[in-house]
N, C-alpha and C positions, 0 to 999 in steps of 0.2 A: 191198645195200651192207654192207660189213663195217667196223666201227669198234672201237677199243680205248678203253674207258671205265674210268678208275681202274684200269688194269692188266688188265682183264678183256676178253676178246674177245666182241663182239656180232656175230652173223651174221644175214644176211637182213633187214636193216632196209630200209625203203623208200628208193629212190634219190631224191636231191634234198631230203631232210629239212632243215629249218632247226633251229637250236639250240632254238627254242621248241617245235617239233614233237617233237623228241627228249625234251625235258623232260616234255611231255605224255604221250608214249609210255611213259616210265619212271615216270609218275605222281609227278613231283617238282614241288613248288611253285616258282614263279619268284622269290618273295620270299626274301631271305636266302640266295641261292645265288650262287656265283661259278663261271664256266666258263672253262677255259683250253683253247684249241684249238691243237695243235701248238706248245706253249710260248708262246702269246700269249693274253693275257686278251681275252675277248670282252665288249665293253661291253653292259650290259643293254639299251641302246637298239638294239642290233643283233641281239638274240635272234630277232626276227621275220623278219629279212632275211638273216642269215648262213647260207648253205647249207653243208651238210657234204659232204665228198668221201670217196670210197673210201679206206680206210686211215688216216683222221684219227685222231689220238690226243687224247683229251679227259680232262681232270681236272675233276670236278664236286665242289665244296666246299659243304657246308651250314654255315651259321653258326647257332650256338645261343646264345641269350642266357642270362644267369645273373647271379647277384649274391652 
């Protein structure tokens, strides 16, 4: 499966990946992350069930605390 993540093409990802599986594959922590799929925010509660499809466009945002 091919996806566009933060403007970069990713090829040959496993078919039927969920958002959670993609974050694990990319070695990204699930905390302090927001995911947008095809211009719609994916709720954290849906990360484990939201299946990705060929050609999806994702934006993954990392929140960094500071003060």
